[in-house]
N, C-alpha and C positions, 0 to 999 in steps of 0.2 A: 646289552645288546638292545633291549627293550627301553633302556635309559636312554642312551644314544638318540632313537627314534624320537624317543619324546620331546628329546633336547631338539633334534632338529626341528621338530612341529613346533616347539613353542618361538625358536628361532625365525621360522617362517611365518606365522603369525602375528610376530612383534614387528616384523620386517613391514606386514601387511596395514598392522593399524597406524605404525609410526608414519609410512608412506601415506595413507589415507589423513592424515591428521595433518600434516605438513599442506596436503592439498586443499585441503577445508581452509587452512589459514589462508593458503595464498588466494584462494577463492575470497575470503570474508576481505581481505586487503583491495581484492580487483574489484567486487562490489562497491565497498565504501568510497574507492578512490576513482576510478578509471568512468566517467563520463564525460559528454562534453559541457565546455566551456560555458558557461552563464552569459547570453548574448542577448538578454532583455537590457533595454535601457530604464533608468531609472526614473520614478515619477516623482515630480517634484510641488511643494505645494505654491500657489501664488499667492498667497497671504498668509499671516500665520496664525497656525490652526490652534483655534480654543474649544475646551469643552464645556459643556453647562449642564449641571448635574440637576437630574429631573426627578423630581419625589414622587415617590409611591406613599400608599398609605401606610400609616403609623404602626398597625399590625404587622405588615408585609416588612417593613424598614426594621423592626425590631426583629420577624423573625430570621430575614437572612443579614445581618449585618455585614458579613465582608464581602455582599453585593453590591451595585450599581448600576444605575442608566444614564445615561450621558447624550445630550444632544451636542452634533459637531457644528464648529461654527467658524467662520473666517472673515475678519474684518468687520466692517460695517454691520453686517448679516449679525452678529455676535449678539450685539445687544438684541435686538428683536428674540433672539433664543433666552435670552436672559429674564424678559418678560412673558416668556412663554407664550407668544405667538408664533405661531406655525401655518403656514397656507401652503403650503408643497406639497408635495406625493412621497409619505412616510416610507423610509426602508432602513430596516434594522438591520445591523451589521452583529453578527455573535461570535466572538473571538474561539479559538481552539484549545486544548490543553496547553494550561502554562501560559497562554496567548495573553495580550493586552488590547484595553479598549481602542488603545491609541491607534492600531493597526486598522482602523477603517480609515484613515487619514487620505491613504493613496486615493482610493476608489470615491472618496466623497468632495476631496478637493478637482479633482477632475468634471466629478459632474456639476460643482457649480460654475466651474468655469465655462464648462460646455453650456449650461443654460442660460448662459447671457442671448443664446441664439435663439432660444423659443419664449414662448409667453407662459411658461412654467418654468418649476424646479422642483426637484426631488431635498426633504429633510432626511438627515441622515443621521440616526441615532445607534447608538452602540453600547454594549454591556460589558462590565467590569465582572470578572469572579474571581477578582485577587491571586490570578495563576495557580486556581485549585487544579488538582489532579484527573481531571473529568475521565481521560483517555483510560486509566487502569481501575477507578474504583467505582463501582457502582453506587454508592451512596451517594458520593456527589454528582456525580450525574444527574441521578434522581433531582436533589436538590436545585440546579444547575437549570434541569426544563422544568419545574415548577414556577422557578423566577422568571422565566422568559414568557412563561404563560401569562405570569401579571403585567408584565412589560408590555407586553404585546397589547392587551386592555386600556392600561393607562396611556400609550401611546396616542390610541383610537381616540380615547377621552380627551386629549386634547384638541383634537378637529372638531367637537360639538356636533356629532354626527355627518359631517361633511363627508369624511372618509369613514368607509367600513372594512377595509383591509391593508396589509402591509406587504411591501416586497423583503423576503426574508434572505439575508446572503450569510452563511458560515463558512467560517474557514476549519478545515479540519473536524474534529469533535463537535464543532457548532454547527455543520450541517446536520450531523446525527441530533442535537438538542432542538434544532430550529424545524424537524420534522417530529421529534416526540413531544416539544411544548403543542402542538395542535393536536395529536392523537391520544397521548398519554397523559398530558395533565386534565387534571378537573375541571368540568367547568367550561372546555375551549373549543373550539368549532373550525375545521379546514377552511371553512369562509374567511376566516379570519387574516388568511394569505393569499394573496393573488396568485405569486409564483415564488419559488425556492431556485438560488442559485449556490452550489454547495461547491467549496475550492478544495482540492484536495482532503476531501472526507472518506474515512475507514469504515465505506459500506458494508465491510467486509474485515473484523478487527483482527490485530494479529495476535495479541494477549487479551483471555479471558480469565482474569484471576479472581474474580468471584463471583458467586452464582446470583448476585443482586444485578451485576453489570451483564452477565448472558440473559438473563429474563428480561431486561430492556431491551435487549436488540430481536430476543424472539417475541417478546408483543409487540414492538414497533413492529418488526415483518407483518405479523398477523393483522395490523392494521393500514399497511401503506396502502390498500386499494383504495381507502376511502379521499386520501388523495387525488388520485387520479378522478374517482368518481365528480369530484366536487370541481375539477376542472382546473385545479392548482397546477400548474406547469414547474416541472422540476428538470434544472439541469446539474450533471453532475461534469467536472471539471479536473481533469488530472492533471500533473505535472511532467508525467513523462519519465525519462531515463533519469534525469538529474534528483527527482525526488526518491530518496533511499528510505524515509521515514513511511512513508504511505506509497506503497506499488501502484503503479495501474490496475493490477488485479481486484485491490482492494477499494479501489473509487468507482468501480463497477457497479453500479445501481439496477438492479433488474427491473425497477419498476418507473425508474426517472425516464421523460419522455424524449432526452438527449445525454447520452454517452458520450464524453469526446477528451482528449488529451490534447493539451495545449500544443503540442505538437502538429497536430491535423486542424488544428483552428485556421481558416483563412485569415490573411494577415499577420497571425501572430508566428506559426511554426516554428515554436522555440520550445525549448525543454525548461523549468523552471523547478527547483527545489522547492523545499516545504515551506518558505518564507518569503522568497523571491515570487512565489505566485500570486504574492497579495501587491506587490509593489511593481511587477513589468507591465512597463507603459504599455507595450504592445496588447498586453490580455485586458488590463484596466480599463482602456479607450474600446476596444469589441463588448466589455461587460457594459458599459455606461451607453453607449450606442444602441443595445438591445433593449437597454430599460427606457431610452428615448424614444424609440422607434414602436416600443405596446403602448404609448399610452393611447386614447381613444379622447380624439379634438370634438366629437360630439359631444361630449358628457359634459356637465357642468356640475361642480367644478371638473376641471380635468384631471383623469384617474387613468390606471393601468386599465385595458380595456377587460371587460367579462367575458369578451368574446374567444372560445378555447383556440377557433381556427385564428381569428387574426394575430392571437399571442404566440400561436404556435410559429407562423410566417414568419414573424419578427424573430423570434429567438432562433431559428432554423437558417434565414437569413446569414443572420453573425457566427453562427455556431457550424455551422457544416457548410451551407453550399451560397456561400459568396458570389455573386457574379459579376458584381461591378458596383461602385459607389460606397459613398462611407453609410449612406442611409439607406432601408429597405424600399426598393423600389417596386410597384406594381406592375406587373407586364400584361400587355393587351393577347388576348389567344388568338383572333386576327389582326393583321395587318395589309392596310392597302398600298400596295408599292406607287413609289411616283412614277407619273408619267414621265419628266423631261429628265431621264437618268442614262447613264450608261451601264450598257451590261456586258460583261465578259463571260463568255461560254468556256467552260473546262471540259474536256472530255478524255482527260488522261485518268490512269490510276493513280498516280502519285504528280503531285506540281505544287510550286510556290511561285506566289505571288508576291511581288513586290512593288512599292511605287515609286523605283527609282526612274521608270520613263513614263510615267506620269508628270506632264509637263504641263498640262490644263487642268485647274481645277474645277471640276464637275460640283454640280451641287450633291449628286449621289452617285456613286459607281456598286454597281450590284456583281458579285462574284456568284455565279451560278455552276455548280460543279453536278454533274451530272451523277444518278445513284446506279452504281453497275448492279444487276441481278445475281452475278454470280458471287459478288463479297456481302458478307454480312456486317461487316463495321466501317463507320467512317470516322476516323480520326483528323478535326479541326485542329492545327494550333496557330493562335495569334499573337503576335510580339506588336505593343505600341496602339492597340486597337483599343480607343475610349469609350467608342459609343456603346450607350446602355441596351439598345434593342437592334442587335448584330446578326442573329442565325434564325433563318425560316426556312421552312421545306413546302414545297409547292406542286402544284401539278401544271405543267407548261403547256400552253398550247398555241401561243400565237407567235407567227414568223420574225426571226429578227436576225438579220445580217447572217445566215448559213444555221440560224439557231433556231430557239424557243426560248420566250420570254413569259414571266407570271406575271398576272394582274393584282395579285393579292397571296398572301402564305399564313400558313399557321406559325407560331412565335413560339419556338424554343429555348430562346434566350435562359428563359429560367432553369435551363438541365445544365448550363457550362458552368464551369468553376475556373477560379481564378489559379495562380500555380504559384509559388516564390521564382523570383528573378531579380537577381539585385541589379544587374547588368541593364535594365531597360524599366520603363516606365510602369508597363504591366504586362500582364501576359495571361490569355486567358484560352481555353481549351476547354473540347468536348469529344466524348467517346459516344459515336453517336451510333446505337445498335439500331440497323435498318428492319430488322424483324420485331421489335418493340413499337414502331412507328403504327398507330391505328388509323393513321389517313388514310382512304382508299387511293389508287392509281398515284401516289407521290412519285414525282420524278427526279425531283433536283433539290438539291439543299443550295441556300441562298445565305451569301455572306454579306452583308449591311456595311458600303465605307462611306461617310458622312469629308465634307471637305474639310473639317476639322482634324480627321484623323491623318489629314495628308501632309500638317505640316512638321510630323516628324517622320524618322524611319519605322516604316511598317512593313511586317511580314505576315503571310498567311500561305499556312502549308497545309494542303489536303492527302490525307493516306487513305485510298480505300483496300479494303484487305480482309481475309477471311480470319475469324479469330485463331483458330486452329493452327493455322500456318504462322500465325506471328508468337506461337506460344515457344519459349524454352525450357524443356524439361530435365531435370537432375536426375532422371530414373536410372539412367545405365552409365552415367560419366561423372556422378559427383564421388564414389567412393572409390578413387583410384589407389590400388597397393602402390604404385609407386613413389606417391605423393605422402608427406609423412601430416599435411595437412593437406587433408580435401579439396581439392580444386576442381573446378569448372569455367571453362570460357567457350567463346563461341565472336565469328565476327558477323557485323551487321555489313548491309549497302547501302550506297547512296538513294535519297528518295526516302528510306524509312525513317518514320516518326515515332511509331508506336512500336514496342515489344516487351512482351512479358516473360518472368522465369519461374517458373513453378518448382517448388520444395518437395520433391516426392518423397525424398529422403529426408529426413526431417533434420533442422540443425537450428540452435538458438539464438549465434552469435556468426555474423559472417564479414566479411570486409570485402568492399567492392571497386573494383579498378577499373575505372572508363578512359581509356586512349583514342585518339584520332591522331591518324598519322599525315592525313593528306587536306588538314585545314589550318589556316594559323590563326582562325576564330572559330570558336564553338561553344556553344552552350548547350547543358544535356540536364538531367533531374532524374532522378533514381529516387523511386516511392516505395516502401515496405507496407505491404497491407496484410493486415492479418483480418481475414473473413467473417471470421467470430467476433471480432471487436471491429466494427467498421468507424468509430473515431478513434481509433491509435494508429493513422498511419505517420510514418518519418518520410521525411524529404533530406536528400543529399545532392545541393548543386556541384557540378563539374565545368569548368572551363579550362581554356587552354593557358592561365594562369595560376590556377587550382584544378589540377587532376590528380593531386594526390590521394591513395586508396583510401576509401572513409569507412569507418565498421558500423555497422547496424544490429541493432539486437531487440528482439522481440519481447512485448513488453508484457504480454497475456499469453497462459498457456493455453492450448488449445483445448475445446471440451470434447469433443469429439474424432476418433482416430481418423476417417474420412474428410476433415477440415484440411485444407493444405494453403500454407502461407505461401505468398510469391511476392516479385518486383516489377513494378510498373515501370519502365522506362519510357521517357519523351526526350528523343534525341533529335538534334539539329538534322534536318533531310539532307543537305549538302554536303555532308559529312558521311565518311564510313567509320565504324568503330570497331577496336579490338574490347570485349569485355570480359574480364575473368572476378569470378566469382571464387570467394576460398572461407571456408567455413575455419574459424577460430578454433584456438587449442582445447586442451581437456578445464582447464585454469578456467576459463570464460565460461563454459559450457557447468560447470560446478558453481560460478556467482551468480547463474539465472537459479543454478537446483536453490542453494543458499535463499535467495531471494525471495522464491514463490513457498520455500517448505522450512525455514529455518525456527518457525513456531514449534513443530512437531518436536524438535529436539527435544524440549523439556520431559515430555512425554515419555518417550526411547529412555530417555535416564531413568527414569521413576520403574520403567518396567523391569528394565535388565538391574536394576539395583533389586527389588522384588525378587526377581528371577535366582539373583544371585545368593539370597537369604533362602530361598528356597531349598535350594543344593545343600548349604550349609545347616539347616534344621535337621535333615536326614542323610547323614554321610554314608549310609550303605545304597541310598538310592540311585539308578543309573543316571551318571551325570551326560554321558556321551548323546544317549537318546533324547534326551532334554536340549541340549545345544543344537542336534541335529533340525528336532520339530522347529526350535526359535528360528532356524537360520530359513526352513522352509516358508515359515510365514510372515517372514520378514520380505522375501521374494515375492510371494503370493500377493502381499501388501503395496509391495511397491516401497518400502522402507528401508531398502540395506542399507544404504547409503548411510542416511541419518542411525541406523543401529551401530553401523563400523565408528562413526563419530561419536556416539554416546559413551561406546564403550572407551575410546581414547579421551574423553573426557572426564569420565569416571576413575582412570587411569591417572589422569593428573591429577585430579581431585584428590585421591589416598597418597600419591606421592607426595604432594603439596602439603596434606595436611600432617604426615609423617614428620615431615622435615621443620614444619611448624613446632611440632612438638617437640621435636628433640633440639632446634635452635632458639626455639620462639617462648618457651611454655613457662619459662622465669620470668617472663616478661609480660606474658598475659596474668600468669598469678599475679604479678607486681601493682598491674594495672587494677586489677580486680580490689585489689587492697587498698591501693590508695583511694581508691572510689567510695568504699568504705568508710573509709576512717574521714573521710569529706562529707559523706551522708552521714554519718551518724556522730558526728564530731569526736571519735575515738583516735588514741596515738597508732601508728601504723603496725605496733607489736600486737595491742588487743585487737585491732581490727585481721591480722594474719592468723590471731589465735580463733576469732570468730569466722573467718571462713573454713579452715580446720574443723571446727565445729559442725560447720552445714556439711561438710564430705560424710564425718560421723553422725550426725542424725540428720538423713535424709526428708524425713517429715517434718520438721520447721522448716526446712529451704520451698518443700509442696507447696506448705500453707503460706509461706511469703509469697510465693510467687502467684497462686489460685486469689490473695488479696490486692493484686495489683488488675486485674482483669477488671472488676467492679468500677476500678475507680479510673482506670485509665482506657486500656483496650487489651481485646486477649492478642493480636498480634504482639504487643511489647512483651507481654509473659513469654510468647513462644520464642522470641528471638533473645531474651533473656537466659530462657531454660537451653538453648544453643549454645552460649557463650559459657554457662555453667557446664554442659558435657564435654564441653573442651575441655575446661578446668579436671574434669573426671579423667580425661584423658591422659593428660599432664601428669597426675599423681599417679594412673594406673604404668604409666610409663615410668614413671621413677620406682616402683614399688619393684617391678619385671627387672629393673636394672640391680636393684640391693639384692632380687633373688638371685640374679644369675651370678652376681658379686660372690654372694655366700658359696653358691654351689662351686667355684671356681676353687673359693678358699678349702671348703673340706677335701676336695682333690689331693690336696697337700696333707690332710691332716690323718696320719697312719690309723688310728685312735679311731676315728669312723668305721663302722661297719659300713660294709658294699650296700647292705639293704637299705640304709639310712639315705646313701648315694642314691641308688637307684631310685629311692621315692622321692628323693629332694627334686632329681633330673624329671621326673613324672610330672609335678608340681609344677615345674618349670614352664615345661611343655605346654601343660594347662594354661596356665598364666597366658603363654603365647597365643592360642589359639582365643582366650577371653579377650587380649586387647585386638586380637581380628576382628573377631565378630564385632564387640562395639566401635572398631572405624566403619564397617558396615553398614550400623545401626547410625553412625553419627555422618557420615554420607547422607543417608536417604532424609537425617531430620533437616540437614541443611538445605537439600534441595525443595525436601518440603516445603521449608519456611521462606521460600523464595515470594510467592503469593502475600506474604505478611508485610511486603515492606514498603509498596502503596498503602497499604491501611498505616502502618507508621510515619509515612509524609504526610499525609491528611490529616494523622492526629498531632502532629509537630508542629505542622503548619498553621493548626488552629486550636493551637493551646490556649493561645491568648483568650480566645473566647469561650472554650469551654474544654477543662480537661478532660473530659471523658468522650469518647468518639461511640457518639450513639447511633452513629447507623452503618457498623460493623456486620457487614454480613453473617446471620445467626450459623450458617452451617460452616463457616471457618471459626466461627467463635469456640465453636463447640467440638472443632479437630485441634485448634490451637490448644484448649484447655486439657484434652487428652492427653496430647501428644507433651505438651509440659507437662502435664503431672507425674506420666509415663518416666519422658525422661530424668526427672528429679528422684522421683521413688526407684527406678532402675527396675521397673517391674517385666519390662518390655526385654526379655534374654531369648538368644538363642539357645537353647536348654543342652546344657552339659550330657544329657542322655540322649545321645541322638541317632537311637537303634529302636523306640519304641512304635506300638501302633500309632499312638496319638501325633507323632513325631512326622510319621511316613503320610498319616492324611493330612496334615496341613502342610507338606510340602507337596503336594498333590495341590492342594487348592489355592497356595501362594502360586505356585505355575499357572494355574487358570487364571488367576487375576491380573499376571504376568499378560499374559497372551491376548486376555480381552483388551488392556491398556493397547496393544499394538493393533488389535482390529481398530482400537478408536482413530490410531493415527492414518488410517485409510478412509477416515470418513470424507465428504465434501469439504466438511468446514471442522479440522481435528481442535482448533483452537477453541472452539465452544465446550470443552471438554478438559481445556486446564483445571478450571476450576474443581473439578472432580479429584485430583491428585491429593491435595492435604485430608480430603473426607479417607480417601482409598487407603492413604500412607497410617490415619487414625484407625482404621478398621483392622490393617495388618499388624499393627502394635496391641489392638484387643486380641486379639488372635495369637500372636507369640505371646501374651500373658498369659491365656488362658493355657496354652500349651507348657510354660513353665510351671504353672500351678499344681497340674495335673501332673508331670514329672515328677515334681517334689513329692507329691504324696504316694506315688507309685514306688520312688525309692525309698 
């Protein structure tokens, strides 16, 4: 009866974990494939691009032979660059991990084309890093940082004192290097840069695989305030949903002056992937225009303004509050209204004014809408209004045709914003909070219309309302049990321009369906707003021709439980709508969870493997209480989902290892034999004999592995030891099969005594347990060796420059040495004596270590503990070795 219960329980657990695995795989597929198509226009070169090498000092060139500094040129301008003649404003582009210096050409080419309209131009420089892996390896990251600092000094030296700073544009890890070059490199100063524009930069890394990399980020964070104190403006731009390499959360820089996604940048409103963010024409134009508007025309020679306020105005205009026009426009605070103008007094709560009935083009038309005291908000939505100064508030006092007019007003145009609208030339809007207007006795809002605005179809909509009355809440109706998918719907009436929907019942992914049944033509915009990240707005446009349901997904997780995501709806006031909002299924929610938490899987796997070893170390210890405590901790730390997936990954890895040992063990052995034959010029037979000798004399193998480390790198020794461990498993499996076969034959030999048979069976059982224990240790070795892969890639890529990896993290080097030594000498064993005092103590200690790792996963930035996994594993190996020695002495 007990066995049946355990069987049923095992089946239930298997179903749960298999289901979780399938859902996780579907979530990964959803995250990797389900995003909007790329709608960016391609940026083209105007002339043939060329890159002129800029030489640095000889000692620097010798120290960094893999790197290079180039100046970008096109056409006839390239000849000046070859003569090292630079007369513009310097801009240095820094590529990211594995990026190319040629990626500068999109921004540089547009800038050169645009400079023909200005009395100045920008000189673009770029750095070549030989596509080194700075995103995963701290040593390379520091080398690149120091090289960029030398490049900045070399660039400024080309201008012979005429320029004292540069503009830094960094893509991906290039943005981190840009800040590091100013703050971490020796003999550098933040004054060497005027502004930093980062594109898809991981300000919070997803993987931190070595101690040097972690220290780099932590050291950089402690000095970031110096950039702000020096007046250097920092803009961090993320790609939004399409960028699956660097998420929106990672691009958020808490010290940046502007954090924004490409989906919310005015005139862009498009998501970009990790590479298209460099050539997306809409975004490139915004970046270039912000640079041109940041120039101080009063300085000679012309350069980026040193006034932080003016610099911030230019950046904010293009990246945040774009009101009208391609160039920064400075608004007057007070404006005198024209006397020979036509005034239209609007006294309705909701009103739509058009130019259909305007037959005579007067010089100026002023639409004066009364501000109602019972309402706290006024939304004004305009279509095809091109006038730059168009919105004012005033106190009316002069009688005019049964109404009042103003002589002057306060200009609020700088508080307006533009909206995406593919159907019309332009669309401008403002949500005017009447409580925030500080001017006393204001009675009217004024919309100014010039004669030029009347050339095309023009619409101005007014909607006065109380904010709370326009909020649709999902508090009580979003979770309806009769729906498989959670849905919420409501209807609007004619005259309404603005609606809000708050998600009190939180969801990450939703589909918005917006239908109008009484209009043959209509236009509406739905914006997803994350109040905790004002730069992550997403927009969807609806028309009668394109009213299909549209998916929207939150890009950054909320930082506080009281923060509420909401939709902002801009409707056609001449239409009524039925709006349905539906939360997506579990697969979409899991894809968001994967996006935000997948790096913690690595730590969960290490934690559970150590927990499994702790149970195996002392078999008499209570397994059930250990499992219960672990489950409770995963719930408290909110890592239950990752823990379940980690169990599935470990199971799959164990099954895969067993299958590969059974079916491909001989293949691996043959590969090792052939490798030895080629390496030492022996025959295959002698290599096979030598490999067998290495199994029999592990000390010689250990000496060979340790001799590799000073000549190459510790990571290589670690990976070789993992492969040798795999070969050991194949030999153990062959020995196990041989013993099983002998036991089977002895059952048919009546001469053998029963005692001998039982002894053989006990020996086989011990062998079986030994194979199982080594399988667990082998899995731990494999996952602990993952941080060695970046080191191997860097070593292999730079092998032609230096056979030895001199920048290897010393903490990892010690860990690799311990693990490689123990793996080849077979000192770390789950002792066969599983009932002693020392085994019990070690079991408790290992469980405590496992639970500490789970606690690390609950930290705000768990990725910064990735590099701790190899040292922790090495510590576990040392403890296992000590326990084995103690148990052998006791026995």
